[in-house]
N, C-alpha and C positions, 0 to 999 in steps of 0.2 A: 859207456852208459852213464847217465847223470846220477850223481850220488845224492840221495835224498837225505834230509835231516830226520833223525829218529822221532822228532816231535810231531811229525805228520801222522796222525792216527789212521791206520788202514784197517778196515774190517766192517762187519755188519752183523746184525742180529735182530731177532724178533721173537716176541712171546707166542707167535702164531705157528712157527714151524722150526725145523732143525736144519742145520747146515750139512750138506753132503760132504763126503770125504774129498771129492774133486774140488769143491769150493774152498774147503779148508786148505788144501795144498796150493790153490791159486792165491789165497791170501798170504800164506807163508812166503810164496815166491815173490809176491809184490813187495813184501816187507824186506826180504833179504837180498835179492839179486842186485838191487841198485847199490848196495853197500860194498865198499872196498874191503873184502875179507881175504884176499889172496895172501896166503902164507901167514895169516894172522892166527892168534891163539884165542879160542872161544870157549867159554864155560857156560853150560846150560845149568840153571838152578831150578830144580823140580821138587814138588812136595813128596812126602813119604806116603805110605799106603792109607793114611787116615783121611785122605781127601779124594772124593769121587771126581775123576776126570780122565778123558782119553789121552793121557800123557804120551802113550805109545804112538798115537796117530801124529802128534806134533813132533815127537822125537824122530820118527822115520822121515817125515817130510823135511825137517831141518837137515838131517844127516844126508839125505839124498841130494839136497840142493848145495850144501857147502862142505860136506864131509871130505871130499877130495880136493877142495880148494884151500882149506885151512891147514895150517901147520899142526894144529891140535883142535879137537872138538871133544871136550870132556863133559862129564855130568857130576854135579854135586847135589846130594839129597839135603834139602832144607829141613833139618830135623828140629830146629828150635832146641828144646830140651827132651825130645823123644829119644827112645832107644835106637841105636844104629841098626841099619837094615843089612841083612845077609845078602850074599851074592844072588841067591835064589830069589829073595824078595825084591831086589833091585831089578832083576830080569822081569819079574812079574809086573812091577811098576811101569817099566818101559815097554812091556808087552812084546818081549823078544824071547826066543828059545835059548837054552844053553848052547846049542850048536851055532846059532847066529851070533851069540856073544863071542864065540871063539873064532868066528870066520868074518862075517860081514862087518861086525862092530869091534873087531879085535884091537883097533887103535884107540878106541874110546876108553879113557880111564873113568872108573866109577868111584866117587869119593863120598864118604859120610862126613857130615859136619861134626866137629868136636867142640861143643860149646863149653865143656868143663875141663879142657886141657889148655892152660894158659899159654903154653908154647905154640899152640896152633892159631893164636889170635894176634892181631895187630891193632895198635891203638890209633884211632883216627882223629881223636880230639876230645874235648870236654864241653858239654853244654853248661853254660854259666848259670848261676842262680837266677839272674834276671831273665835269661832266655827261657829257662824252665818255667818260671812264673808266668811269662807271657804265653807260652805254649799251653800250659795247663789251666789257663784262665784264673791264675792266682791260687790254685789249690796247693801248689808246692813251690818252695824256693830252696833249691839245693843244686849242687853240682853233680852232673852225671857223666861218667866216662862212656865213650862210644868205642867199642871194639868190634872187629869183624874177622872172619876166617882169613888168615894172611895169604891163603892160596889165591885169592882174587887178584892179587897184584902180579900174578904170573900170566895174566890174560889181557888181551886187547879189547875184549867185548864180553860183557855179561848178558846172557839171554835168560830172562825169567819166563818160565812156562808153568802156569798154574791157574786154578779156578778162582772165581770170586763168589763168595757166599756171605750171607749175614753172619757177623762174628761178634762174640760176646765181649771181647777186649777192645777191638779197634773200630767196630761198627760194621764194616764189610772187609772180608779178608782179601788177599791178593795184592798185586802191585809190589810196592816196596816192603810189604810185610814178609816177603820171601827173603829179604835181606835182614830185616830186624823184626822178629827174632830168628827168622829162618836160618841164617848163617852168621848170626851175631853173637856177642858175648853176653855174660849174665847180668852185668850192671844195668844196661839199658833195658833189657828184658824185664828184670825185676821191678824197675821203676815204673815202666808204663803199664805193666800188668796191674800193679797196685793202684796206679792212677785210674785205670778203667774200673777196678773194683770199688774204689771210693765213689766214683760216679754211679756205679751199680750196673749190672748186666741189662736190666730192662731199659735204662736210660741211654745205653750205648748201642745195643744190638739193633741192626737194621737202620741205623742213622749214619748218613754219609760223612758229614763234616763233624768230626769229634776231636777233642783235645789229643786223644791217643794217636789218631791218624796224623795230626800235625807233628807230633813228636817223631813218629816213624819216618815221615817224609823229610823232616829236618835232618835226621841222622843219615838218611840215604843221600842227601845232598853233599855229605861229607866224603862219600866214596868217589875217588877220582877216576875210576874206570868207567868208560861209556856203558850205558845200560839200555837194553831193548826188552820190552815185555810183550809176551803173548798172553793176554788175559782172557780166560775162557768162562763162559756162562753155561753151565751144565744143566741139562733138563731132560728128564725121562730117558736117560741112557745115552743121549747125544748132546750136540752143541747147539744151544739156542743162539749163541753169539760168540764171536772171536774178534778181539781187537788187538792190534799191534801198534806200538809206539813207545814213547817214554813210559816208565812205570806209572807216573802220575796221570798222564793223559789217557792211556789205554785203560788203566784201572777205573778212571772216572766214568767212562762210557760203559764199561762192564758192570760197574756198581749200579748205574741207573737201570740197566736191564735186569740185573739180579733182583732189584727191588720190586720188579714186576713179576718175575717168574718164581722167586724163592720165598715169597711172603703170602701166607694164607690168613685172611681176616675172618674172624668169627664175631657174631653179634653179641654173644654173652659168654661169661666164664664157665668153667666146668669144675664140679666138685671132685671128680676123679679123672685122672689121665693115666692111661697105660702107654708108656713111651718105650717102644721096642728098639733096642740097639742093634745095628747091623754087625756082622762079623768083623768088619774092618776096625771096630773099636774093641781092642783086646784087653783093656784095663779101664778102671774108672776115670783115670786121668783124661783120657780122650772120650770115654763113654759119658762123661759129665755133660757133653753137648746135648744129650737127650733131656737134660733139665734146662740148659741155657735157652734152647730154642722154643721151649714150651712154657716157661715160667710166666710169661705175660698173660696166658689164658687160664691159669689155674686160679680158682676162686679163693678168696680169703678163707683160711681154715680148711682148704681142700688138700687132696693128696695126689702127688705125682709118683708113680711107680716106674722105676727104671727096670725093665724086664730084659735080662741078658744072661741066660744060664751059662753062656760061654765065658763070661768075665769072671775070673777067679782071683784077680789081684787088684788092689787099690791103685798101685802104680808100680811099674817095674823099675822106674828110676827114683821116684820121690816117695815111695810107700812108707818108709821109716819115719820121715818127717811128718807126713800127713797123720800117721797114727799117733804122733806126739801131740799135735795141735787139734786134731779132729776137724769136723766140718761145722762152721759157725757163720753167723751173719756178719756183715761188715761192722755193725754197731758193737758187736761183742768184742772184736779186735780193737777198734778205735778207742773204746772205753778203757782198754787194758793194754795200750800200745807198748808200754815199757816191758810187758811180759813177752811180747811177740816181735818186737822191732828187729831182733837179731836173727830171726828165721828168714829164709829167702822170701822176698816179697811176692815173687811169682807163685810160690806154693800157698802163701796166705790168700792171695787173690783167688786162686783156684778153689780154695775152701769156701770162700764166700759165694762164688758163682754156683757151686753145686747146692749150697744150703739155701741160697736165695735171700730175698729182702726180709728184713725183720727189725726188731728193736732189742735194746738191752738197757734195762732200767732197774736201779736198786738191786743189782746183782742177779737179775732174772732175765734170761734170754727168751724172746718170744718170736720165733720164726713165723713168717706169714703163712707158709704152707708146710705140710709134712712131706719129706722126701724119703721114699722107701726103696730099698734095693731088693730086687728079686733076681739075684745073681748067684754065681758060685762062691761068693764071699760069705763066710760063715756068719751066723747070728752074733757070735761073740765079738767078731771084728766090727760088724755093723754098729753094735751098741757102743763099742769103744770109740768109734769115730763119730758118734752122735748122729747116726742115720737109722731109719727104721729097717726092719727085716721082714721079708716074706719068703717062704720056701717056693722057689720057682717051679718045683715039680707038681705043686698042687694048684698052680694058676691055670685056669681055663681061658685061654686067650679069646676064644669065641664069645665068652660071656661079656666081653667089653665092646664087642663090635655092634655097630648100627644102633647106638643108644645116645646119640648126641642130644636128642630132645629131652632125655632124662638127666642130662648133665654129665655124661660119661663120654670121654674122648679116647679113641683108640688110634694110635699112630704106628703103623707097621714098620716103617723105616725112619726112625727119628735121628736128629742130629744135624741136618743140613737145611731143612725148610723151617723158616721162622713162622710161628703162630702168634698173632697179636689180635687185640680187640679193636673193633670198629671205633669204639669210644673208650680209649685207654684211660685208666685212672691217673691221677697226678704223678704218682711215683714211676710211671712208665711212658712219659711223653717226650723223653729225649732232653738233650742239653742244647743250649744256644750255640750256634756256630762260632 
């Protein structure tokens, strides 16, 4: 059979309908069967549980097609800096039972990425100051080390399986982002998260060609192992689109479709937004997406309430650091950079994303909007980290519904769909490509 180049994108999608499982398997077959994978070692790189996607459907299709042909077909969870997943959680992510794990999939090794264990990382190279300046549009000139989980060098092919959504740091998630920060080291992660924060969430999110995406793709080009990506566009519980090819090409087509199905445009801003976090966000580190995706439609001086009674921690991994610095605007940190430059820049970036756009002048911080937590996090902690507090037990969710004409927006499952204004203000119009 003719061997195709991975650069030929295979797939289709539409905002009008969903792909059936038979069509999904057909697309997987078209992408994989022409490749010479006999006795090769293949690593699947998949998201953790904080991304909505039918990962199990793709995993089974890939395993059915090449599991018996390859010498190894393993799975690595692209954690970034999230907490490791348990065996049970990985089974749920792959949509397999414990019995199947011990029988049908017994040869498949399940690996968690370890971003904070230096011995698990390999050095790929260093981005020079000139290169960083060119990639960042002149915002930074510094050397940045690029490291990745050294396990990738044990494989002949890396297969990325993950969804594409509007994203606060890179513009649209997916593609090479499953390598960096998915299975990368902290240096590059901290750099490009802060780069995105300096540009600000509203100027990054939902924009395709961003400086951060350029950095991620440049780092991925340093990985010498061949890469294939299955980029999914998830909609209403199914797949609106599936594209297979190089991470760059497949992601590009998926991002175009995501821009159609994952963006809701509103004619005017809202003074009150109740943003309800789904159960898959189990701390504020990931639950902050309920702010990121809605900040563009909150009116100046308005309030965004993150409603999540199930969230009881700021962050299982970074909580102590966040409690030290609190949640603040970008300008607050920039004006006092000597105070904060030695904190992990990714944590500082997260702080600005949750707090949103604002100013800091003459020692006074003025956030554009109020961010309030109605979660299991105590009022004492909320005040300590510079966020508002409401008791979730006394919030009547129904009181926020069907009131858009009054300036009140209710979002029952926040975090993945981007809301923006038809005529965005100057601070939310994006950056030049």
